[in-house]
N, C-alpha and C positions, 0 to 999 in steps of 0.2 A: 474818356480816352481809351482806345482799344489796347489790347495786349501788345500788338506790334508797335503801336505808338509808344507804349511804355518802354519797350526794349530799345527803341530808337533814341528815346530821351536818355535812357541809361547809358547808351553808347557815347553820346555827346556830352554827358555830365562830367564835371571835373572830378578827379580822383580825390577820395577822402582818406584821412589817416586811419589806419586800423587801430582800434583801441586795445590796449593791453591793461589788464587789471593793475591798478596802482598799488604800491606798497601801503600798508595801513598807516604808517607814519614815517616820513623820510628823515634820515639822520645824517645826510651828507649834503653839504651846501654847494657841492660842485655844480656849476651851471650846465656843463655839457652832459649831465646825466639825462636831461629831458630828450636829447636827440636820439638816445638809444631806445626810447619807448614807442616810437612811431615808425611805420613803414607804409609804403604805398600799397593800395589794394583796389582791385576792380570793383566798381559800384555794383550793388546787388541788382539782379534783373527785376525783382518784384517791386516796382515803383508805381504808386497810384497817385496820379495828378501831381507828381513831384513831391508828395508828402511822405514817401517811404512806404514800407510794407504795412499791411493791416496788423493790428495788435495781436491777433491770433497766430500770426506767423513770425512774430519777433523772436529772436534769440539773444543771448547775453551780449555778444559783441555789438549787434545792431542797436540794441537798446542803449547800451552804455556809451556809444559814440555821441549820442545826444547829451548824455549826462556829462561826459568829458568836455564837450564843447561849452558847457555852462560852468566849467571849473568846479564840478562837484565830484570830488575824488576822495580816496583813502577812507579815513574814519568817518567822513561826512556821509558816505553812502547809506549806511543803515540808520542814519539819524534824520533822513528826509521827512519833513512834516507836510501837511496839506499845502501850505503856502509854497514850499519848495517844489512840490510836484506840479502845482499849477504854473509855476515859473518855467517848468520844462515843457509846458503846453500839454500836459497830461491831465485833462479835466475830468474825463469819465472814470468812474469807479473801476471798471474793468481794466482800463489802461494802467491805472495806479497799482492795482493788485498784481497785474502782470509784471510790472517793473520790480515791485518789491519781492515777488517770487524769484525773479532772475537774480536779484542781489543776494538773496538767501542761498541760492544754489551756487554762487561763485565760490571757488576754492580759495578764498582769501584766508590766511591764517590769523584768526582772532582779530578782525578789523576793528573791534570796539575795545581792544586792550587799552587800559588806562594806567596812569601812574598809580602806584600803591603807596599808601602812607603807613609808616612804621612809628610806633611810639617807643623811643629808646630812653632808658634812664640816664644815659650819658649825653647824648646829642639832642634829646627832645624829639619832636615830631619832624620826620623827614620823609621825602618820597623818593622812590626808585623807579627807574624806567621799566616798562612792561617786559622787555627782554631779560632784565635782571630778575624780575619776578618769575619768569619762566624757568630760569636757571635755579632759583631758590626752591621752586616747587618740584624738585627731582629727588629721588632716593639718595643719590650721591651727595647732594648738598645737605639734605635733611639729616644725613648721618652725623653731621657736625653737632647736632643737638645733644648727642650722647658721648661727647668727648670733652672732658673738663679742660678749661683753658690753662689752669695752673697745676694739673696733675695731682701729685701727692700733697701739694701745699694746702689743699682743701682740708686735709686731716689736721692741719695746724691752725689755719685761719677759717673759722666756721662760716664767714661770709663769702669766701672765695668759691662759690658754687656755680659761677658763670661758665659758659661753654664756648667752644670755638664758633658756634653758630652766630651768636650775637656779635662777637668780635669781627667776624667776616662781614656782616652787614655794616658795621661801623666803618671798616676800612673802605668798603665800596662807596659809602656815602662821602667820606673825607676825600677820597680820590677825586670824586666829582667836584667837590668844593674847590680844591686847589686848581684843577684844570679850568673850571669856569672862571675863577679869579684871573688866571693868566690870559684866558681867551678874551675877557672883557677889557683887561688892562692893556694888553698888547695885541691888537688885531693884526699887526704885521707878522705875527708868528704863524698866521694862517692855520690855527687849530680848528679843525672841522668837528662837527658833532659826531662824526664817525670816530675820530680820535678820542673824543670824550667818552663815548660808549665803550670803546676797547679798554681804556684805562680803568673805568669803573668795573668792568667784568674782571679784569686782572686783580683789582683790589678785593672783589667779592670772592674770588676763587683761589687766592694765594695760599690758603691753608687747607685746601681739600685733602692734602696728603698726610695730615697728621694721624698718628695711630693712637691706640689706647693710652690714656694719661699723657697725651701730648709729647713733650720733650723727653719724658722718661723712655718712650718707645724708641726714638731714633738716637737718643743720647746714651742710654744704658742697655736696653734689651737687645736691639739689633747688633751692636758691636760685640756683644758676648755670644749671642746665638749664631751669628754669621760673621765672624771676624774678618773673613776675606772679602766681604762685600762692602764696597764704598757706597753708602746710601744715606741720603738725608730726606727729610719730608718734602723739600722742594721738588725733588725728583718725582716723588709719588704724586705731588699736586699737579704736575704737568700730565702725568699718565692718567690720573683720575679725571682731569678736565677733558682730555680726549675721550675717555670712556663716557663721561657725562653727556657730551655732545652727540656721540654716535648712538649710545643706547637710547637716548630720548629723541633721536632724529631732529636735532635742533639746527642742522645746517640750513634747511630751507627757511626756518623761522629767522635765523640770523640774517640771511640774505634779504628777507622781506623787510627787515629794519635797516637796510642800507649797508650792512657789512659786506666786505669783499673777501671771499674765501679762495685759497687758504691763507692769503696774505695776512688778514687780520687775526686768524687763529695763531699764526706764528708770532705776531706782535704781542698778543695776550700772553702766550707762554714765555716769550723772551722777557717780559716784565717780571714774571714770577721767578724764573730760573736763570736769567742771564742769556748770553748768546747761544744760538742753537747748538753749536758744537759742545757746549758745556753740559748739555743734558741729553743729547741724541746719540753720543758715542761713549762707550764705556772707557775708552782709552783717555778721554779728556774729562771724565767725570770729576776728577780731583779738583779741577778749577772751580766747580760749584761746591763741592763738599768742604774744601779746605778754607773757604771764606772769601773775603772781598778781593777783587782783582781789578786793576785798571783796564778799561776798554782797550787802550793803546797797546797793552801787553799781549793782546790776542791777535789783533789785525788792525789795519787802518780803520775799517768800520765793520765790526763783526756781526751786526744785526741785519736781519732780513725783513722784519715787519715794517720798519719805518726808515726813511733815509736819514743821513747824518744831520740834515737841517732840523730834524725834530728829535735830536739826541736828548733834550731835556725831559721828554716824556718818559724816558726810562729811569728817571730819578724820583718818581712819585710814589710808586707802590713799594718797591724794594730797592733802595738806593745803594748800589754797589760802590759808589764813589766816596760817600762820606757817612752813610748810615742815617741821614735825616730824611725820614719818609713817613707817610701816613699810617703805616703799620704800627710804628712806635707811638705815634700820637694817640692812636686809639687805645693801645694796651696800656700806655701810661695812665690815661684818664680812667679807663675801665677797671684795670687792676687796682689802682689806688682807691677807687670808689668801693670796691668789694673787700679790699683788704683793711680798709680803715686807715689808710696812710695818705697824708696830704700830698697832692700833686701840685708842683710849683711851675710847671711849664704850660704856657698858654699857646696852643696851636693856632688859635684864631688870629693872634697878633702876628705870627710868622706868615700866615696867608696874606694878611694885609700888606706886608712889606716884601713879599716874594716878587722877584722879577727875573726874567731870562736875559742873560748877557752873554757876549762872546768871550770864551776863554780858550786859548790855544786852538783857535779855528773851530771850536765846537760850542754849541749853545748849552749853557748850564743854568740851573736855577740858583739865583743869588739872593741875598737879603741885605738890609741896610746895615751900615757899619755899626750903628748903635745897638744892634741886636747880638753882637758877638758875646757879650756877657750872658745873655739869656740862653745862648746855645751851650755855653759851658755848663750852665745850670741844668739844661736838658740832659746832658750826658751824666752829670752828677746825680740827677734823679734816677737815671737808668742804673747807675752803680749802686745807689741806695736801695732800690727795689731788689736787686740781686742779693745784697747783703742781708736785708731785713726779711725778705720773703722767698724769692726764687731759690736761693741757696741756704735756706734755713736748715740748721743742723738736724732737726727732727723730721722736717719734710723730706730731706734727702735720704735719711735712713729708712723712712717708710717706702720711698720709691725704690730703694735698694732691696728691701724685703719683697716688695711686689715683683720686682724683676727676678729675684731668686725663685719665687713661686711660678712665674711664667716660664722660666727656663726648665723647671722640673715638670711642668705640665705640657710643654711644647710637643714632645713626641706623641702625646695621646689625644690632642685636640684636633678635630677634623672640621674643616670649613669648606663647604662646597663652592666650587668656582664656576666658571662660565659653562652654561648649559647643564650644570650639575653632573658633568661627566668625570670630574677630577676633584679630589679633595686636597686641601692644603693645611699646613700647620700654622700656628701663630706667626712663626718666623718666616714662612714661605708665602704667606698670603700677599705680601708686597709684590709678588711676581704675577698676580692675577687680580685685576681691579674689581672683578665681580666678587671674588672672595674677600678682598680688602674692604669692599663696601660694607660687608657684614661684620667687620672687626671693629668694635668700639670698646668703651669702658665696661660694657656689660660682660665682657669675658671674665672679669673679676668675679662676678656673681655666678656665672656659669660654672667656673671651676669650684667655687666655694660650695655650691649646692649640688654638685654632681654626685651620682651614685657609683661612678667608676672607681674601683679600688686603686687603679693606677695613679689616680690623682690625690692619693692620701697625703703624700709629703707636701705637695703644693697647697692643699687645703689647710694643713696644720700651720703653715707660714701665714696664710691669709687670716686664719682664726686668731693668730697672735696679733696681727695688725688690728683686727677689730677689738680685741681685748686690751689693746695698748701694751702688749708684752713685747716691747721693741728691743732690738739690739741696743746695747748701752754705749753712749757717747763717752769716749776716753779723753780726748783732748784735741786741741788745734794748735798748729804751728805754721811757720813760714820759712822757706829757704832763704839763705842770704842773698843779697842783691846781685852777686856775681854768679849765682847758680840758678838753673831752671830744671825742673823735673819734666822729662820728655815722655810722651805716651808709651814708648817702648820700655820704659823703666817701671811702669805702673805695677806690672805683675810681680816684680821682685821685692816691692816695698813691704808686703806682708811678711815675707820671709826675714827681711832685715829687722822688722819690729820684733818678731818672735825670737830672733837670735840675740836681741839686745837685753840679755838678762843681767841686771846689776849685781855686783859683788857686795858681800857683807850685809845683805838683807835677806831675811828668811821669807821666801815666797812659798806659800803652802800649795799653790795651784800651779800646775805645769801647763803652759799654753803652747800651741802650735800655730803655724801660719794660717791654718784653716779657721782658727778662732778669731782672726782679725780681719777687719775691712779698712782699707786705706782709700780715702776719697780725695782726689786731687782736683781742686777747683780753680779754674783760670778766671780771674776777675780783670776786666778791662773796660775801655770806653766803646767797645764794639769793633775796634780794628786792631786787635792784639796790642802790641806795644807802641802803636802809632797814635798820634794826636789827631782825632778826626777833624778838628777845626782847621788844621793845616790844609785839608782838602776842600774847605768851604771858601767861596769867593763872595766878596761884599761889594756894595756900591755906595757912593756918597750922595748926599742930597744935592750937591752942586753939579753932579754929572751921573745921571742914573744909568747910562749905557756903558760906563767904564768899570770893569771888574778889577778889584784890588785884593791883595793879601793882607791879613792882619795877624801878626805874630803874637805869640803868647805873652812876650814881655811888653807888648804894647797895650795889653789889657789889664793885667794885675800881677802883683808880686805874690799873691796868695794862691795862685793856681798850682796844680800838682806838677812836680818835676817828672814823675814817671806815670805812665798811663796803663800799666799792666802789672799784676802781681799774682802770686799763687798762694792759695790756702791749702793746707794739708790737714785733713781731719781723720782721726782714727776711732773706730768703733770696735766693740768686742761682742761676739755672738753669745758668749756665756754671761749670764746675768747674776750669778751668785756673788756674794761679797768677797770671798777669797779670790775668785777669778778676776774681779774688777780691781782689787788691790794690786794683784800681780800685773794686770794689763796696764795700769797707770804707771807703774814703775818701769815696765818695759818701754813704754812710750817716752817717758822723760829721759831715760838712758839713751834711747835712739836719737832724740833731739840733740842731746849733748854730743854724741859721736859725730853727727852730721853738721854740727855748728848751725842748727836751726834756731829760730827765736825761742825764748823760754815760754812754755805754755802759761797762759794767764793765771791759772790756778796751780802752777808748778810748786810754789812754796807751800801750798796746803796739802796737795796729794802726795808729794814726795819731798818732805822737808829735809830728809837726810841726803838727798841726791843733789839738789840744786846748788848747795854751797861748794860742791866740787868743781864747778865751772866758774872761774873768776869773773868773767865779764857778765855773768848772770846776777851777781849781787848788786844791790841798788847803788852803792857808792861808785863802783866801777862803771856801771851803766851811765850814771850821770856824768862822770868824768869823761867817758868816751863821747857822749853827746856834746859836751862843752867843747872838746877838741874838734869835733866835726863842724860845729858852728863857726869856730875860729877859722878853720880852713876855708869854709864857704865865704866868710866875710873878706878874707884876704884875696 
């Protein structure tokens, strides 16, 4: 056929769909996505006997139209074997090599990405999506390898050497487990693979913002170094996630795996930090910093990433409603494993019984009525972990000493920020994510081994930590039921203890407020003085779609009456015997004046003081207890 005949045939030939390179692996089940991938195009002029252009003149779109027509797309492209090539009617070696060369030249982002398997001591072998692997393999995420999960607790429990890195992997995995279970159990929820991927990313990245020694940084150091700044690690997690995506140019990769930007980025960040206004505006930062808050208290539907019909997706990674989330499930299991403490909560059982039900016109994750006792056990496990490990009296004082060292070193430490044009201190690195990426537990050793004479005071404190020359524990007490110590009172407590010098006792050491440390610890079930189970809804075997409330008195008479309390611990910086003798008597006298509970060792350390308070002696205490029980029974 002549050239003019070829052009004539081309003019009358039907139009074909233009090929667009497919995504390596689709993660959205929406059927209408396919319509966006094709558009009409005029047929190419170079047609030979109706068979298309000669191989020497093929380009990627022309070649791959034939490939697309045979439904060979995505990750299948680079895996074509001889049989597959012959099926495409490419029998000659030249044609096959030409096609394979075109495939290699395509700008597909990692078309052969595969799931990666992790061997975890807690969850065993599990695999994660290639996009999660791309996130893991970034400097911003790898930074978590160098931040201890339990901070100073490692100095008390030798096995607690695990880091935020492995915890984050576990949360990402468990998030996927719960979403898949709901997806399979209730297809009417229309949970797409895109939803699944976003929830997993949120679980993976929820702790990106932790600083050196984890909660020590945002719970002790930043409040003292920058008292006017309302900041928590969730805020930094959101900022670090944005930095991770932009610095590693992951936007295109995310879109190639089916995510829709910026909608899905907002969804991921909202799962970490709550509604957008809670972390995007300083004026409303307090809603995130101060703790849990009901969605309805903010607006009818405050989230932008997902509509109200998928409200239950916000209860998986960080559950603002009742605190039952995969973050807790992982750190319960992981921390107990490394601490040598028995974990009594079985998250797999919860997943088996989890269902989504309608509650007040919103969809919430509910569980079987028979699981209510197990949930009380879960929160009791949380409380036990805090008492036995997280708030250990020695671990806390070590973190206090490290905080003191960081405060003294703060003006003299320089960390380079974005583009190396500006330097930041330990306390200001949170303002620049490039600088914050470089701030991990290693700052402890950097200060300790520095030759800068300005760091001598900080070094001495850290040397004391290493030599176990710690501030001395004086005692522990609790305020009465009708009193609570508020944060604005914390500063004056040291002065009160120093001023409580008992009469009639010869104290050879004179102590000042600077010699004391008063540590106020708030213990609760995760929602201050509220019962978190009151926020949980259950369903019965007879009707799985009806959500019900189960009150505490319907469960057991042995459950706690109150769900929050305060512990007050006092330490002394001076460690000689005379100073400790004086400090203990100051402390016991202070407890008597404020009507606090008697220290457990009060009769031993201050036997001449405790008899002065009538309700502290054993017979009076037993009599008061008997009267209280009588009133309760009546």
